[in-house]
C-alpha positions in Angstrom: 21.6 -248.0 -12.5 18.9 -249.8 -14.4 19.6 -252.0 -17.3 18.4 -252.7 -20.9 16.7 -256.1 -21.0 15.4 -258.4 -23.7 13.4 -261.7 -22.3 12.0 -263.8 -24.5 8.9 -265.8 -23.0 8.8 -269.2 -25.2 5.3 -270.1 -23.3 4.4 -273.7 -23.8 6.5 -274.1 -27.0 9.6 -276.3 -28.0 10.1 -279.6 -27.1 13.9 -280.9 -26.1 15.2 -280.8 -29.9 13.5 -277.8 -31.0 15.3 -276.1 -27.5 18.5 -277.5 -28.5 17.7 -276.3 -32.4 16.8 -272.7 -31.1 19.1 -272.4 -28.7 22.2 -273.3 -31.1 20.4 -270.5 -33.7 20.5 -268.0 -30.6 24.0 -268.4 -30.0 25.1 -267.7 -33.6 22.7 -264.9 -34.1 22.4 -262.6 -30.6 25.0 -260.3 -29.7 25.5 -260.3 -26.0 28.1 -257.8 -26.0 26.4 -254.3 -26.5 25.2 -253.9 -23.0 21.8 -255.6 -23.2 20.9 -258.4 -20.4 19.5 -261.2 -22.8 17.0 -263.7 -21.5 15.0 -266.6 -22.6 12.9 -269.0 -20.8 12.2 -272.2 -22.1 9.7 -275.0 -20.4 10.3 -276.3 -17.2 11.3 -279.9 -19.2 14.0 -277.8 -20.7 15.5 -275.2 -18.3 18.6 -277.7 -17.2 19.8 -278.2 -20.7 19.2 -274.8 -21.7 21.8 -273.8 -18.5 24.2 -276.3 -19.8 24.0 -275.1 -23.7 24.2 -271.6 -23.1 27.1 -271.5 -20.5 29.5 -268.7 -21.5 27.1 -267.3 -24.4 26.2 -264.4 -22.4 22.5 -265.6 -23.5 20.3 -266.1 -19.6 17.6 -268.6 -18.4 14.6 -267.9 -16.8 11.8 -269.8 -15.6 8.2 -269.2 -16.9 6.7 -269.6 -13.4 7.1 -271.1 -9.5 5.1 -272.1 -6.8 4.8 -270.2 -3.5 5.1 -273.0 -1.4 9.1 -274.5 -0.4 7.5 -278.3 -1.1 5.0 -280.7 -0.4 1.8 -282.1 -2.0 1.3 -280.1 -5.1 1.2 -282.0 -7.9 2.8 -281.0 -10.9 4.2 -277.4 -9.0 7.8 -276.1 -9.1 9.5 -274.7 -6.3 12.1 -271.8 -6.3 14.8 -274.7 -4.3 14.2 -277.1 -7.6 14.5 -274.2 -9.9 18.0 -272.9 -8.0 19.6 -276.5 -8.0 19.6 -276.3 -12.1 20.8 -273.0 -12.2 18.2 -270.9 -12.7 18.1 -267.4 -10.6 15.3 -265.7 -12.4 11.5 -266.1 -12.7 8.9 -264.5 -14.2 5.7 -264.1 -12.1 2.2 -262.5 -12.8 2.3 -263.3 -16.4 -1.4 -262.0 -17.7 -2.1 -265.5 -19.2 -1.3 -267.0 -15.6 -3.7 -264.6 -14.2 -6.6 -265.1 -16.6 -6.2 -269.2 -17.1 -4.8 -270.2 -13.6 -6.6 -267.6 -11.2 -3.4 -266.1 -9.9 -4.6 -263.4 -7.6 -2.6 -260.2 -6.7 -2.3 -261.7 -3.1 -1.0 -265.1 -4.6 1.8 -263.3 -6.7 2.6 -261.4 -3.6 3.5 -264.9 -2.0 5.3 -266.2 -4.7 7.4 -262.8 -5.0 8.1 -263.5 -1.0 9.7 -266.5 -1.9 11.5 -265.9 -5.0 13.1 -263.1 -3.0 13.5 -265.1 0.0 15.9 -267.4 -2.1 17.5 -264.3 -3.6 16.1 -264.8 -7.2 15.3 -261.9 -9.5 11.7 -261.8 -10.7 10.4 -260.4 -13.8 6.9 -259.0 -12.2 4.1 -258.8 -15.0 0.8 -256.6 -15.1 -1.2 -254.9 -17.3 -4.7 -253.8 -18.0 -7.3 -255.6 -20.2 -8.9 -253.8 -23.2 -12.0 -252.9 -21.5 -10.1 -250.7 -18.8 -8.0 -249.2 -21.3 -11.7 -248.4 -23.1 -12.8 -246.8 -20.0 -9.8 -245.1 -19.0 -9.2 -247.4 -15.9 -6.0 -248.6 -17.1 -3.8 -246.3 -14.5 -6.1 -247.7 -11.7 -5.6 -251.0 -12.9 -1.9 -251.0 -13.2 -1.3 -249.1 -9.7 -3.4 -251.9 -8.1 -1.7 -255.0 -9.6 1.4 -253.2 -8.6 0.4 -252.3 -5.2 -1.0 -255.2 -3.9 1.8 -257.7 -5.8 4.8 -255.8 -5.0 4.4 -252.8 -2.6 5.1 -254.9 0.6 8.7 -255.3 -0.1 11.6 -253.7 1.4 13.3 -250.7 -0.7 16.4 -252.9 -0.8 14.3 -255.7 -2.7 13.8 -253.9 -5.5 17.1 -254.7 -7.0 15.8 -257.9 -7.5 12.8 -256.8 -9.4 12.2 -256.3 -12.9 9.0 -254.9 -14.1 7.1 -255.8 -17.3 4.0 -253.9 -18.3 1.8 -255.9 -20.6 -1.2 -254.3 -21.9 -3.2 -257.5 -22.5 -5.2 -256.5 -25.3 -1.5 -256.4 -27.1 -0.7 -260.1 -26.2 -0.9 -262.5 -29.1 -3.5 -260.4 -31.0 -1.2 -258.0 -33.5 -2.2 -255.1 -31.7 0.7 -252.8 -30.2 0.3 -250.0 -27.7 1.7 -246.9 -29.8 5.2 -246.2 -28.2 3.6 -243.1 -26.9 1.2 -245.1 -25.0 3.8 -247.6 -23.6 6.1 -244.4 -22.6 3.3 -242.9 -20.7 2.4 -246.0 -18.7 5.8 -246.6 -18.2 6.1 -242.9 -16.8 3.2 -243.5 -14.6 4.9 -246.7 -13.1 7.9 -244.8 -12.2 5.9 -242.1 -10.6 4.2 -244.4 -8.7 7.1 -246.1 -7.6 8.7 -243.0 -6.4 5.9 -241.9 -4.2 5.4 -245.0 -2.5 9.4 -245.7 -2.3 11.6 -243.0 -3.6 13.0 -241.5 -6.7 16.5 -243.4 -6.7 14.3 -246.8 -6.9 12.0 -245.9 -9.2 14.8 -244.6 -11.5 16.7 -247.7 -11.2 14.1 -250.1 -11.8 14.1 -251.8 -15.4 10.6 -251.8 -16.9 9.9 -253.9 -20.0 7.3 -253.3 -22.3 5.5 -256.6 -23.4 2.7 -256.7 -26.2 3.2 -257.9 -29.8 6.8 -256.5 -30.0 8.8 -257.5 -33.2 11.6 -256.4 -35.1 9.6 -253.7 -37.2 8.5 -252.1 -34.0 11.0 -252.7 -31.3 13.4 -249.7 -32.1 11.0 -247.2 -31.9 9.3 -248.7 -28.6 13.0 -249.2 -27.0 13.6 -245.2 -28.0 11.3 -244.0 -25.4 13.2 -243.0 -22.1 11.3 -244.8 -19.7 11.4 -248.2 -22.0 14.1 -250.6 -21.0 13.7 -253.5 -23.1 10.7 -256.0 -23.8 9.4 -259.2 -22.9 8.8 -261.3 -26.2 6.6 -263.9 -27.1 6.3 -265.2 -30.5 9.2 -263.3 -31.8 11.3 -264.9 -29.4 10.6 -268.1 -31.0 12.3 -267.1 -34.2 16.4 -266.7 -33.9 16.8 -264.3 -36.1 13.6 -261.9 -35.0 14.8 -262.4 -31.2 18.4 -261.2 -32.5 16.7 -258.0 -34.6 14.8 -257.2 -31.3 18.2 -257.3 -29.0 19.9 -255.2 -31.5 17.2 -252.4 -31.7 19.1 -250.6 -28.4 
């Protein structure tokens, strides 16, 4: 059975002191007993302290990225074993900013997925179309391609470790948001695509999050759609009260 999930992507924000302050506020405001999985993703430097701070709170901690290799001469990179050694079991892969600014291809992301699954990690796999793709009505083709190239090589059993995050790139950090109807249309298409290549059970059980300027004001309407299982939250995740309101939107 799929889960309702709200994950806060902090991106390159929050030093150690700011992280401790925000985590303290989240522990006091976020309700974690309502059946919704809550996750935060501080920067690499603060993952271990976040794990310690949030112990027993019901709030999970994920990494924003990881390298596909086990170890080696990859200056500045972080491996799956490094993440697991500090207690991190979940990683975001394929975020649009990683694709756009760091040249992460579908092929490289497929390698990263393989490594994460090898280490029994949960993957929050991101994908979504650019504005020009939407305008030219290629958005379904783009999303299908990103899914198939990055994920469809895995076994059916491995899907238990996959969470999907559809993020229309034109709605990230722009103030623009796909309408609840647009989000539902794409999420339903995603499930159909998975069902066709795998089976209905896998499609029905995978959680699909919406990522794109989700705020307290629109979260409830978006989350009410039958194929939307939560959100990957950007800027609003840096405000404890706002993030708590989004968590409570189910």
